[in-house]
C-alpha positions in Angstrom: 0.0 0.0 0.0 1.4 3.4 -1.0 2.2 6.2 1.4 -0.2 9.0 1.4 0.5 12.7 2.0 -2.2 14.7 3.7 -1.9 17.6 1.2 -3.8 17.7 -2.0 -6.5 19.3 -4.3 -9.1 18.0 -6.7 -11.9 19.4 -8.7 -14.6 17.7 -10.8 -17.5 19.3 -12.6 -20.3 18.1 -14.9 -23.9 18.5 -16.0 -27.0 16.5 -15.2 -30.4 17.4 -16.7 -30.7 21.2 -16.4 -28.2 21.5 -13.7 -24.4 22.0 -13.6 -22.5 20.9 -10.6 -18.8 21.2 -9.4 -17.0 19.5 -6.5 -13.9 21.2 -5.1 -11.7 19.3 -2.5 -8.8 20.6 -0.5 -6.8 18.6 2.0 -4.1 19.7 4.5 -2.4 18.2 7.6 -4.5 17.0 10.5 -4.2 14.8 13.6 -7.3 12.9 12.6 -9.9 13.1 9.8 -11.8 16.4 10.0 -14.2 17.0 7.1 -15.7 20.5 6.6 -18.6 20.0 4.2 -20.5 22.7 2.3 -23.6 21.7 0.3 -26.1 23.9 -1.6 -29.5 24.5 0.0 -31.8 21.6 -0.7 -29.0 19.0 -1.0 -28.5 18.4 2.7 -29.8 14.9 2.1 -26.5 13.9 0.5 -24.4 14.7 3.6 -24.4 11.2 5.2 -23.4 9.5 1.9 -20.7 12.2 1.2 -19.1 11.7 4.6 -19.1 8.0 4.3 -17.4 8.1 0.9 -14.7 10.3 2.4 -14.1 8.2 5.5 -13.9 5.1 3.4 -10.9 6.5 1.5 -9.0 8.6 4.1 -8.1 8.3 7.7 -6.3 11.6 8.4 -6.3 15.1 7.1 -8.4 18.3 7.3 -10.6 18.2 4.3 -12.6 21.1 2.9 -15.3 19.7 0.6 -17.6 22.0 -1.3 -20.4 21.5 -3.9 -21.8 24.2 -6.2 -24.9 23.7 -8.2 -26.5 26.0 -10.8 -29.4 25.7 -13.2 -28.4 26.4 -16.8 -31.8 25.8 -18.6 -34.3 27.7 -16.5 -38.0 26.8 -17.2 -40.9 28.8 -16.0 -44.4 27.5 -15.3 -47.7 29.4 -14.7 -49.6 28.5 -11.5 -53.2 29.8 -11.2 -54.6 30.2 -7.8 -57.9 28.4 -8.4 -59.5 29.7 -5.2 -58.8 33.3 -6.1 -60.1 32.8 -9.6 -63.3 31.2 -8.3 -63.7 34.2 -5.9 -63.3 36.7 -8.8 -65.9 34.8 -11.0 -68.3 34.6 -8.1 -67.9 38.4 -7.5 -68.7 39.0 -11.1 -71.9 37.0 -10.9 -72.9 38.8 -7.8 -72.5 42.2 -9.5 -74.5 41.2 -12.6 -76.7 44.1 -13.5 -74.7 46.5 -11.4 -71.6 46.7 -13.4 -70.7 46.3 -17.1 -71.4 42.7 -17.9 -68.6 42.5 -20.5 -66.6 39.2 -20.4 -63.5 39.2 -18.3 -60.3 39.7 -20.3 -57.0 37.9 -19.6 -55.2 41.1 -19.0 -57.8 42.0 -16.3 -57.3 38.7 -14.6 -53.5 39.0 -14.7 -53.8 42.3 -12.9 -55.5 40.7 -9.9 -52.8 40.2 -7.3 -52.1 36.6 -6.3 -54.3 35.2 -9.0 -51.4 34.1 -11.3 -47.9 33.2 -10.2 -44.8 32.5 -12.4 -42.2 30.2 -10.8 -39.4 27.9 -11.9 -40.6 24.5 -13.0 -39.8 21.7 -10.5 -37.9 18.7 -11.5 -39.5 15.3 -11.3 -38.5 12.8 -8.7 -36.8 10.7 -11.4 -34.8 13.7 -12.6 -33.7 14.6 -9.1 -32.6 11.1 -8.3 -30.6 11.0 -11.6 -29.0 14.3 -10.7 -28.1 13.1 -7.2 -26.5 10.0 -8.7 -24.4 12.0 -11.2 -23.3 14.4 -8.4 -22.2 11.4 -6.2 -20.4 9.8 -9.1 -18.6 13.1 -9.6 -17.6 13.1 -5.9 -16.2 9.6 -6.2 -14.1 10.6 -9.2 -12.9 13.7 -7.3 -11.9 11.7 -4.3 -10.0 9.4 -6.6 -8.1 12.4 -8.0 -7.4 13.6 -4.5 -6.1 10.2 -3.4 -3.8 10.0 -6.5 -2.4 13.5 -5.7 -1.8 12.6 -2.1 -0.3 9.3 -3.2 2.1 11.1 -5.5 3.2 13.4 -2.8 3.4 10.5 -0.3 5.8 8.7 -2.6 8.1 11.7 -2.8 7.9 12.1 0.9 8.8 8.5 1.3 12.1 9.0 -0.6 12.9 12.1 1.5 12.3 10.2 4.7 14.4 7.2 3.6 17.2 9.6 3.0 16.9 11.0 6.5 16.8 7.4 7.9 20.0 6.6 6.0 21.7 9.7 7.5 20.6 8.7 11.0 22.1 5.3 10.4 25.3 6.7 9.1 25.7 9.1 12.1 24.9 6.2 14.5 27.7 4.2 12.9 30.0 7.2 13.3 29.2 7.3 17.1 29.7 3.6 17.4 33.1 3.6 15.6 34.5 6.7 17.4 37.8 5.8 19.1 36.7 7.3 22.4 34.4 4.3 22.8 37.1 1.7 22.6 37.8 -0.3 25.8 41.5 0.8 25.7 40.6 4.4 25.4 38.0 4.3 28.2 40.5 2.4 30.5 43.3 4.8 29.8 41.1 7.9 30.4 39.8 6.5 33.7 43.3 5.4 34.8 44.6 8.9 34.2 41.7 10.5 36.1 42.1 8.1 39.0 45.8 8.8 39.2 45.2 12.5 39.3 42.7 12.2 42.1 45.0 9.9 44.1 47.9 12.3 43.7 45.8 15.2 44.8 44.5 13.5 48.0 46.3 10.7 49.7 43.3 10.0 52.0 41.2 8.5 49.2 40.3 4.8 49.1 42.0 3.4 46.0 39.6 0.4 45.7 36.5 2.6 46.3 37.8 5.1 43.7 38.3 2.4 41.1 34.8 1.0 41.8 33.2 4.5 41.4 35.2 5.1 38.2 34.0 1.7 36.8 30.4 2.6 37.6 30.7 6.0 35.9 32.2 4.3 32.9 29.2 1.9 32.7 26.7 4.8 32.9 28.5 6.7 30.2 28.5 3.8 27.8 26.5 4.4 24.6 25.9 0.8 23.6 22.2 0.7 24.6 21.5 4.0 22.8 23.3 2.8 19.7 21.4 -0.5 19.6 18.1 1.3 20.1 18.9 3.7 17.3 19.7 0.8 15.0 16.4 -0.9 15.9 14.5 2.3 15.2 16.2 2.7 11.9 15.1 -0.9 10.9 11.5 -0.2 12.1 11.3 3.1 10.2 12.5 1.4 7.0 10.0 -1.4 7.5 7.1 1.1 7.9 8.1 3.1 4.9 8.3 0.0 2.7 4.9 -1.3 3.9 3.2 2.1 3.3 -0.4 2.9 4.2 -1.4 5.2 7.0 1.9 5.0 9.0 2.3 8.7 9.9 1.4 8.2 13.6 3.9 5.3 14.0 6.7 7.2 12.3 6.0 10.2 14.5 6.4 8.0 17.5 9.7 6.7 16.1 10.8 10.3 15.6 10.3 10.9 19.3 12.3 7.8 20.1 15.1 8.9 17.7 15.2 12.2 19.5 15.3 10.6 23.0 18.4 8.5 22.1 20.2 11.4 20.4 19.6 13.6 23.6 21.1 10.8 25.7 24.1 10.4 23.5 24.8 14.1 23.7 24.5 14.1 27.5 26.7 11.1 27.9 29.3 12.0 25.4 32.9 12.5 26.5 34.4 13.2 23.1 34.0 16.2 20.8 33.4 14.0 17.7 30.6 12.0 19.4 29.0 15.3 20.6 29.1 16.7 17.1 27.6 13.5 15.7 24.8 13.7 18.4 24.0 17.3 17.5 23.8 16.5 13.8 21.6 13.5 14.7 19.2 15.9 16.4 19.1 18.2 13.3 18.3 15.3 11.0 15.7 13.9 13.3 14.0 17.2 13.5 13.9 17.3 9.7 12.6 13.7 9.7 9.8 14.5 12.2 8.8 17.7 10.3 8.3 15.7 7.1 6.4 12.9 8.9 3.8 15.4 9.9 2.7 15.5 6.3 2.0 11.7 6.1 -1.4 10.1 6.6 
């Protein structure tokens, strides 16, 4: 399954009957799936189906989804208020012999307020159902376009993240191979420090001092941090190769990477190791920043 970015845009438009519709979708980073939906008045009935289509395809991202609808071929129908017409005719009969009995003319009837109304012709149930189906098919296509765009960006992000993982691995190897970590170097450094302390104060217990030095050497050892960094590198590569919605897991690994690099810097007793640890922190920050874009 391919990696997915959370950033993308898609637009689909078409016609159905007398109407013209257009879907516009925008997606940006988000901790979860947040859909902000805007539908034209009268199409609120589509909301449940629209949200289901989106949630079936995406698990994360802030999505703005808008539908516009316009009528291109306007049709007008005449509606006669039958009650009002009956009342006018009844009034004419009541006034027979009182007023001019000339037949009522159309223009006279049109002048009567509320008797005749012009309004846009309503679509049949069949036509509305066909339009709804076309609109939902357009949304399906737009969601496919959005997914393709997010997938393309996700593939590019995957390559960038793999590059960061490789750099983390290289820096970890640099720390591991540094001469300051060799048993001979550690032993020589401790022996020198113990000798200096003994020369400065004859009252110190030699055996106790050697025991404390050995304990400090154990605490300062970077073996565990190096092993964990290597394990995290392998886990990150595995997630990136599997793909899918792995952004949260990679973000957790970024936190673990950062924890180990902080410990290396705090334990370091060599300039080269400290420099590698600082560079590790920089690369890990870049890694985590890019991970925020993944679904």
